[in-house]
C-alpha angles and dihedrals in degrees: 000000000000112000097012114147107166128054125189117195117200109207127037097222131112095289094043095050093045090047090052091048092053091046090054091049089055090050100255125139105246133199126183119203119197126181093206125078090262142006119274090010093146101053114030139039121248098266094056092040093054094054094050093043094046088055089052097047092042089066093055096260113146119228113190118184135198091034116125113197113246105179144348113233129209145091112256091339134035114271100169143001115231125212105185108297092348125089133195119199115230140179089185134022128198118194112205104165103127125261145273108221116243104230098163096116093044094049094047086053088057097250122149112261133180120148087344133344108311114235132174130233088285096053090253120144126216086282103065091213092059125073128189134193139173138049090324094066129093112201139172118260118206087188095061099025095235143071117275138187110205127200098203132128090216094053092045094052095045093043088061089051089052092051089052090048091051092054090051089045091234099124143061121207121351115233128216111231123201107198127150126179115188130181118207110175103287092350118095112191118192121184126188123180134010115284097192111132097017118159101189138031127199121203120208115190130002123292089207088071094051093240124092147109133231123206123203122213134187116189088340096309122119109243105170145342131218120195130189115198089334112103093165091064090044095054094047089051092047090053092047091048092054090048094042090234120176103215118194106260089211092057092043090055094052107088089198093064116094107234090217088067094056 
């Protein structure tokens, strides 16, 4: 918007922080409002979160946690965002708080819906003649032993490819893919997998240098990997996850060990 100077972002997740970074690079004031006790609390461990949030705060972007939004103020256009008695002036507002899938059409068609449109391993809905793909689908994950609904660009795109392959009878099971790539100034954060339920993390590298990876384990099995400015670690983790490898945490933590030898 021409003449805009102040951006308020509701939601301190991937989308919110990236939007704030873009705004700062364009010369706007930026404030991020997060209802949890810290940004990105749900998706990454403290080490990865600190690097991303530090990059945000270092560019004079305010991140305010534990502040649920109660109202948008303004006549005809938004002028401020209210959080209880506090008010944050805004010329622009970006809301990045996740989604509720719109299953109106699917439900009206009699398809099974519960936190999205239910599909099987071949992307088929409860009607075998109807397929579904994207953020709106809830599918079984053999990898994680439960059903998941992924809000991921990579998953949405590849699920569409899987659907097409099913119609051409060229594929077996479709696989959910949890991949997120985020740019925050000079910080490139890449995530693969779902870290929920982890009982161990292994840090490879030094967060102080701005380049490291964090591996999440549960019962000795690799669940997910975060990498900050370290695509080599990310690509190795991605490969291990696809092949359900169980790398030795002690070797992962040793930066002198060549990952290709693990």
